[in-house]
Each structure stands twice: as structure tokens, then as C-alpha cells.
C-alpha positions as CSV (number, residue, x, y, z in Angstrom):
1,M,105.1,-79.0,-18.4
2,T,102.4,-80.4,-20.7
3,C,99.6,-78.7,-18.7
4,T,101.4,-75.4,-18.8
5,A,101.9,-75.7,-22.5
6,F,98.2,-76.5,-23.0
7,I,97.2,-73.5,-20.8
8,R,99.5,-71.2,-22.8
9,Y,98.0,-72.5,-26.1
10,C,94.5,-71.9,-24.7
11,I,95.4,-68.3,-23.7
12,K,97.0,-67.6,-27.1
13,H,93.9,-68.9,-28.9
14,N,91.3,-67.3,-26.6
15,I,90.1,-70.7,-25.3
16,N,88.8,-70.9,-21.7
17,S,90.7,-73.8,-20.1
18,I,88.8,-75.8,-17.5
19,W,90.1,-78.4,-15.1
20,D,87.7,-81.1,-13.8
21,C,88.5,-84.1,-11.7
22,D,86.9,-86.3,-9.1
23,N,86.7,-84.5,-5.7
24,G,88.6,-87.3,-4.1
25,N,91.6,-87.0,-6.4
26,E,93.8,-84.8,-4.3
27,E,96.8,-85.1,-6.6
28,S,94.8,-83.7,-9.5
29,K,93.3,-81.0,-7.4
30,N,96.7,-79.9,-6.1
31,L,98.1,-79.8,-9.6
32,A,95.2,-77.7,-10.7
33,K,95.8,-75.2,-7.9
34,K,99.6,-75.1,-8.7
35,L,98.7,-74.2,-12.3
36,G,96.4,-71.4,-11.1
37,F,93.0,-72.9,-11.4
38,K,90.4,-72.0,-8.8
39,S,87.6,-74.2,-7.5
40,V,84.3,-72.8,-8.7
41,E,81.9,-75.7,-8.4
42,T,81.4,-79.1,-6.9
43,Y,78.7,-81.4,-8.0
44,Q,77.5,-84.9,-7.2
45,M,78.8,-87.6,-9.5
46,H,77.1,-90.9,-10.2
47,W,78.8,-93.7,-12.1
48,W,78.6,-97.4,-12.5
49,H,81.1,-100.1,-13.4
50,E,80.4,-103.8,-14.0
51,N,83.5,-104.8,-12.0
52,K,82.7,-104.5,-8.3
53,R,86.3,-105.0,-7.3
54,F,87.3,-102.0,-9.5
55,V,84.8,-99.9,-7.7
56,D,85.9,-101.1,-4.3
57,I,89.5,-100.3,-5.1
58,Y,88.7,-96.9,-6.5
59,L,86.6,-95.9,-3.5
60,K,89.4,-97.1,-1.1
61,N,92.1,-95.2,-3.1
62,Y,90.2,-91.9,-2.9
63,N,88.9,-92.4,0.7
64,Y,85.3,-92.8,-0.1
65,T,82.9,-95.0,1.8
66,T,80.2,-97.2,0.4
């Protein structure tokens, strides 16, 4: 409901709404599709986190390999 309200606000105020998420985040990608967004671009993302355990859990949760 929040996303739908935001999209309606954007349309009303002539704002181009954009959805962006990590390619491994299937839940977010599915929600974006449900809301009518189309995939137009994928790009390589690089990031770093000082906590290796956090990185390992993230990669496992989103089915990435190291």
C-alpha cells in the first residue's frame, strides 16, 4: 500500500519513479514487477563491509558465491 501511494504521488507530481534493488533480492524484484516496474538495466555492484560474518550471511541469503 505504501509503494502504491508513493507511485500515485509521483504520477500526480510528474516525478519519474524508479525501483532499484540488489539483483539477488527476489522479493524486492517481485514486488517491483507486481507494482508495474520493468527491468531496464542490470549493473555490477561492488561493496565492502568491515564485518565478514555480515557479508557471508548476506551472500548466503541471496544465493551468491564468494
